[in-house]
N, C-alpha and C positions, 0 to 999 in steps of 0.2 A: 513711581507707581501713583496713579491718580486716585485720590480719595473717593470721588464720585463714581468711579468705575467699580469700586468695591462695596460701597454702601448698599445695604439691603440685599446682598447677594448670597448671604450665608444663613441657612437654617441648621447646618451641622458642619463641624470640622472634624475630619479624621486624620490623625497623624500616625504614620507607619515608619518603623525603623528597626534596625538590627544592630550589628556591631558598631559602636561609636555613637549611637543615637542618644543614649542616656545622658552623656555629657551635654549634648545640645539642649535637651529638655531641662536640665538643671540650670542652664543659663537663661532659657527663654521663659519658663513658667513664672519666675518671680516678677517679670515685667508685664505680665498680662493683667489687664484691668479686672477687678473683681465683679463688675456688673455686666458681664457678657450676656447677650441675649440669645445665645445658642450653646449647645453642648459640645464638648471636645471629647473625642474617643481616641485613646492611644493604644496602638497595637505594636508591641515590641516582642521580638523573638526572645523568649525566656527559657531557662532550663526547666525541665519537667520536675514534678515531685515536690521538693521541699517548699514549704511556705515561703512566699516572697515578701520582702519588706518594701517592695517598690511603691505601693500606695502610700505607706507611711513616709518614705523618703521624699516623694514628690509633694505630699501634703504639707511637709514642713517648709516648702519653698514657695508656696502660693497662698493667696487669700481665698481662692476658689475651693469649693468642696471637691476633694479627690477621693474616689472609692473604686474598689474592684467591682466589676460588673456582676450582677446577679441575673439568673435566668428570668426572662419575662419582665425585667425592669424597664420602666418607661424612661426614655431619654428626656432630661430636663435641662433648661438653659442654665448657664453659669456653673455647670458641674463638669469635672474632668473624670472620665470613666477609663479604667485600666482593664484591658483584656486579660483574663486569667490565663495562667500557663496551661498548656496542653489542651486547650479548647479553641476551636474556631469561633470567632465572634461574628454573628450575622445580625443584620438589622432588618426587622420585619416591617411590612406595610403599615402596621399600627404604631410604628415608632417605638417598638420594644426590642430588647436584645434577645437573641436566641443563641445558646451555647451548643456547639456541635462537636462531636468527637469522631468525625469521619476521618478518612485518610489524610496524611500530611500533604500539604501543597508546597512545592519548592523545598521539601525537607523540613517544613515548618508547621507547627500548630501551637499558637495561632498563626494563621497566614494572613498577611496584609491584603493579598488579592481578594480573599473571601469577604473581608469587611468592606473594602473599597467597592467591590462589585455589587454586594447587596445594598449598600448605602446609596449607590448611584441610581439603582432602580426605584428607591424610595424618595430621595431628595432631588433628583434630576439636576436642574440648573441651579438649585440652591445649595448644592454640596461643594465644599472645598476640601481637597485632599492634599496633604503635604507628605512627601516621601523624604526621609532623612538618610543618613549614613547607613551602610550595610554591605554585606559581602556576597549576597546572592541577588537574583533578579525578582524576588518576591515584591509585589507592588506594581510592577510594570504592566501586567495584564489588567490589573485593577484600575490603573490610571487610564488605560485604553477604554474601559467601560465608563469611567467617569466622563471622559471626553465625549463618548458616543451618546450619553444621556444629557449632555449640555453643561456638565459641571466644570469646575475650575481645577486644573492640575498644577501643582506647585512642587518644586523639588528644592532640596538643599543644594547650593552651589557645590558641585563635586570637588572643587578646589579647596573648599572649607571643610569637607567631610573627612573624618578620621579614616573611614574606609569608603572610597569613592565609587565602588563598583555599582551599588544599587542606584544612586541618583544618576550616574553616568549612563547606565543601561536605559533608564527612563528617558533621559534626554535624547538618546540615540533612536528610540523607538516610538516616542509619543510626542505630539505637539504640545509642549509645555507652556503654560500661561505665564508663570513667574519662576525665576531661578533666584533663590535668595541666599545671601550669606547669613550666617548665624545672627549677626548683629542687627539685621533688618527683620527678623522673623516676628518678634513681639509687636513691633509697630504694624506690620502687615496684619497680624491676627486682631489687634485692637481696632484697626480700621474696618474690619468685617462686621463689627457690632454696631 
């Protein structure tokens, strides 16, 4: 991957995943530099109801600020935002989050598609979306929107995924810009800043 191809190409990074993606995040987040000049939003399929320890778990693995998203919160550089369970996370034109309780998409709420699609309309060619391990096709339509708006579509190498279905579906249906094994993800993210 060429460093100058990536420089100044990212105003926001969205990472989506499902089954098997938490292990990837626990390996990648500790290696991300703390002075990122863009926000990272993570949308993972999570169980409804019970309070999740996900923000605390990830916070202990990185120097970046990690927090669960609040309604109407402004996206800030150097912060890792975690989509709350049972709400779609939408990104508005004024670079704030909106939490939505509408129908599930691909049997999921939060749905990766919803976040990728709304972010694509806001950040256009300055958006990078990374789709990780998972067992359904959530994220595929979102990556199609990312590409349509000029953004960068990245997937976990399906061979390195605990559950390969999600990134494999994206590879089959979308023109992917980068296919990354887990060990290359942190370097890729750091080069975006």
